[in-house]
N, C-alpha and C positions, 0 to 999 in steps of 0.2 A: 504493500500500500504506500509505503514511504517513497519508493521509486516512481510509482504512478503519480503521486502528488507532485514530486519534483518535475516530472515530465510535463505535467499540465501547467505548472508555473512557468517553465521555460517557454512553452509554446504560447502561452498567454502574454508573456513578457515580449516575445518577438513581435506581436501585433502592435505594441506601443513604442518600441524603440528601434534603434538602427540595426539590431541583431536580426539576421535573416533566418528563415526556416531551415535553410541548408546548414547554417551554423548550429541550430538546435539539433539537427540530425547528427552533426559532427560531435557535439557535446555528449549527446546520449550514447552514441555508438562507442565513445571512448570512456563512458562511465565517469565523467567529471561530476563532481558534486557542486551544489550552488554555493558552497562555502567560500570559493575563490572570488565571488562577486564583490567588487569594490563597493563600499558603502556609498550610496547616492550616485554611483557612476554607471557607465555603460560597460557591460561585460566585454572583456578582451581575451581572446584565446591565447594561451601561452605559446602555442605553436605559431600563431600569427605574429606575436611579438618578436619572435626570433627571425621572422622573414624580413628581409631588408626592404621589400617593396611589394605591395599587393598589385595585382594586375589592374583591378578597377575597384572602385568603392563598392562594397557588397550591399547596396541599398536599393536594388531594383524592385519596385513594387508595382502593383497593378495600376495601369494607366488606361482608362477607357478610351482616351483620345486616340490611342494606337489602333484600336478596333475601328474607330471612326475613319481613320486614314485608310485602313484596309478596305472599308466599305466604299470609299470614294474611288480607290484604285480599281476595284472590281466593277463598279458601275461604269467607269470610263471605258474599260475594256469591252464590256457588254455593248455599250452604245456604239463603239467603233465596229464591232462585229455585226451589228444590226444595221450598219450604214446610216446612222443618224446624222443628218446634215448639220454643219456648224461645228462638228467635233472631228475634224479630219485627223487630228493628232491624238485621238483617244487611246491609241495603242501605247502611248507613253505611260498609261496606267501600270503597265508591267514594270517600268523603271521605278515607279513608286514602291511597288512590291519588293523589288530587288534591294533597294536602299533600306527599307524597313526590315527585311529579312537579315541582311548583313548586320544591322544594328542589334536586333534582338538575339540572334544566335551568338554573337560575340559577347553580349552582356550575360547571356545564359552560361556560356563556357567560363567566362571570367568570374561569375558568381560562384561556380563550383570550385574553380581553382583557388579563389580567395578563402573559401571555407575549408577546403580539404587539402590544399597544397598539391593537387593533381586533378586530372580529368579522367573520369571513368569512360574510356573510349567505347568498350562494348556496350555499356549502358546507354551512352549517347546515341550510338548507331541504332540500337534496338528501339529506343524511344522515337527516333525519326521515322523508322520503318513503320512502327505502330501508328504514328500520327498521320503519315501520308499515304501509305500503301493500301490499307483496307478500303477507304472511300474511293480510291482510284480503281481498285479491282471491282467494286460494286458498279461503278459507272461503265467500265469496260465490259462487264458481263451483260449489262443492259444494252450496250451498243451492239455487241455481237448478236444479241437476240433480235434486235430491231433493224439493224443496218441493212441486211440483205433485202428486206421489204421496202425500206425507204430509198435505197440507192441500188436498185437491181442491176444497173449497168456496170457496177463493180463486182468482180467475182468474190465468192466467199473467201478464196485464198488471199485476196487483197485486203479484205476486212480483217482477217486473222493476222496477217502480217502487220497491219497498222496497229492493231491492238497489242501485239507482242512488242513492237517498238516503243509504244507508250508505256506498257507495263514494266519493261526493263529500263526505262528512263534513257532511251536512246534517240528520242525524237528531235533533239536539238541538232546533232550532227547529221542525222538521217535526212532531215528536211533541208539543212544547209547545203548538202552535197547531192542528194537524190530526190528532193521534193516529196519525201514521204515522212510521216503519214499525211493524208489529205483531210478526211473528216475529223481527225483527232489532232489537227495541227497545233491546237492550243497547248498540248502537253509538252511542247518544246521548253516552255519556261519551267515546268516541273523538273525536267531533266537538268536544266542549268542549275537550279537550286540543289538538286540531289548531288550533283557533282561537287558543288561548293561544300555541302555538308560532309562529303567524304574526305576532303583535304583540309578543311579549315580547323578542326580540332587540333591537328598536328601543328598547324601554323600558330595557333594560340599558345600551345605548349612551348614553342620556340620563342615567341614574342614575350612570354611571361618571364623569360630569363635574361632579358636585356634591359638596360636602363630606359626610363620612360621617354626621354627625349629621342633616343635612338629608335625606340618603338614607333613613335609618332612619325619620325623621318622615314622609316622603312615603309609604313603604311601609306604615307603621302606619296612617296616615290612609286610604290606599286600602283596607286590610283592613277598617277600621271602616265605611267608606262602602259597600263591597261587601256586608258583613254586613247593614247597615241596608237597603240596596236590596233584598236578597232578602226581608226581612220585609215591606217595603212592597209589593212585587209580589205576595207571597202574600195580603196583606190585601185588595188591590184586584182581582187577577186570578185567584187560586186556586192550588191545589197544583201542577198540571201545568206551568203556565208558570213558576212560581217554582222548581220542582225541576229541570226539564230544560233550561232556557235557559242559554246560555253566560254572559250578563251577570249572571245571578243565582247562578251557581256559581263565580264568579271568586275568591271569598273564600279557599277552601282553597289554591288555587294561589298566591295572593299571600302567604298566611301562610307557605307553604313558601319562597317567595322572600325574605321578611323574615328567616326563620330562617337561610337560607343567607348572607344579607348580614351579619347581626349576630353569629352564633355564632363565627366565626373571630376576632372582635375582643374577646371577653370573656375570653380566656385559657383555660387548661386547666380543664375541668369535673372536679370531684372525683368520686370514686366514690360518696361519700355522697350528693352532689347527684343524680348519675345514678340511683342506686338509689331515692332518694326520688321523683324525677320518674317513674320507671317504675311505682312502686306507685300513685301518684296517677292516672297515665294508665290503668292497668288497672282501677282502681275506677270511673273515669268511663266507660270503654268497656263494662265489664260492666253498669253501670246502664243506659246508653243502648241497648245491644244487646238487653237483656231486657225493658226497660220501655217502649220506644218502640213506636208503632203507625203504620203507613203512613197518610199523609194528615192527621195530627193537627196542630194548631197548635204544640203543645209540641215535636214533632219538627222542624218547620221553623224555629221562632223561636229556640229556645235549645239543644236537644239537638244539632243539627248543628254549632253553634258549639263546644259542649263537645267533640264528637268531633274537630273540627279542632285544638283546643288540645291534646287528648290525643295526637293524632298528632305534633304538634310536640314534646311532652314525650318521646314515645318516640324521636324522632330525636335529641333531646339525650342521652337515656340511651344510645342505641345508639352515639353517638360516643365513648363510653368503653369500650374493649375489655374491661376487667375487670368491667364492670357485669353484673348478672344478666340484664338485658334483652338486652345484646349477646350473651352466652353462649347464651341461650335461642334468640334469632333466628338465631344462627349455626350451629345444629345442622344436620347434613347433609341430613336429610329436608326441612326448611323451605327451605334454600338451593336444593336441587334443584327443588322445586316453584316457587320464585321464578324460577328460570331460564326456566321454560316458562310463567310466569304469563300472559303476553300471549296465548299460544295457548289456555290454559285459558279465559280470559275470552272469547275470540272464539268458541270451539266449544261451550261449555257451554249457552248460552241456547236455541238451537233444540231441542237435545235435552231440556232441562228443560221447555220448553213442550209438547213432544210427549208425554213420559212422565207428567208430573204430571196431565194430564187423563184418564189411563187407569189409573194405579197410585197406591197410597198413598205417602206421603213416604218411608217406610223402604225401599221398593223403588226409588223414583225416584232418591233421592240416590246410592246406590252405582252404579246403572246410568249415571247422568249422569257421575259421577266417573270411572268406567272409560273411558267413551267420550271424555270431554274429555281425560283424561290421555294416552290413546293418540293421539288426533288432535293434541294439542299437542306431544307428543314427536316425532311424525313431521314436523310443521311446523317444529319447532326444528332437527331434523337436516337436513332436505331444503331448507329455505328460509332460516330465520333465521340459523343458524350460518354458512353460506356467504356470506350477505350481510353478516354482521358482519365477516368477514375482508375482504371487498371494501371495506366502508366504511373500515376502518382503512388499507388500502392507498391508498384514494382520498384520505384525509386527509393521508397522508404525501406523496403526489404533488402535491397542491394547495399544500403548503407547501415544495415543492422539496427534500424529503428523499429521497435515493436510498438504497435499502436492498437489499443483495444477498440472494440466496436463502438461507434459513436464518438470516438475521440478524433480531433483533427490530425491529419497525417502531416508529418514534417517533410516538406518538399522544398526544393529551391524556389525562392520567390521568382527568380528569372523564368522558371518554367511556366508560370502563369502570369507573367508581366503584361501580356496582352490577351490573356485567357486562351487564345488559340495561336500557337506558333506555326 
């Protein structure tokens, strides 16, 4: 009973202070007592004291504005695929996703490293698979069941091939070089992110062992290199290879990682700075979303970079709870759409391809939205939310944290920083 009481005190204290749930798990797994708690102070782990420098401040908490940003990005992509006029640059919503993903994944890994001094690589990869793959497999199963009837001029072999490319996260390079898959083209961005998840934990372990300034310099240099590489590939090999390939789309993910590394060290961002960053970001986004055209040099060479920088500015603004950006993105409708945004992205594209060839955009758009919202909600309730609970329990068990029924589970706060990673 005494151990259970201490565990509840630790978990309750975590909700009021800067100690994170991952640190709670670290404490419990090493059977520290609460006696080392400094009177009136914030708990500091002995192992963290001996570490010369933490990768990041381990204080990432739930921010509903990040779900709102995810909702905006998803709706822009859906509008672009439904050919909504006035949003010729709606495909830049994917770049918002990339910057946000790089930011969140880096914070998540840094949170774990700060609490444990290491990263559980098998656990990280398992959580990513459980997060991304089951909803994707559900969508692919539905696609294989319906696609032969919806697109009979494609052979069954072609549909199976496309589903296999999507299921094995090969759509990025497959479409860049061979223009496959077709009806599942949107899965290219999932492949890009999956490749990033594969290599980035190793990069974080490397970066964690270098001084902060060098770490920032390496990430900034990598971002500039990735941006330049995209332009070079476009000039030499064309739009498709430069747009859909993982190596040419790494820049947004790295920029998010750079922001995740540097932002906690700059101190508190003032509301004036956050509001100003939000205004500048919105002007940039409005310009790029309305003035860009698919396949043009300006979109590839400089507009994509501007959108990435605008996404970083929005993340900075959203980090200040009192900013107008944070308040706007935290509205319940946007947060709700953000919760099911992964399902929205998965399910909307085949429907958009089917309806846009037969109906005008003003009929296609609402039909696709209704279908995607319905399918995404069902996927969230039946697949994603149960797996989310399982992943949290799995994280606790891998770290040796025993939690009784009805008791909150100690998990890294970064894992739920936006509810849905």
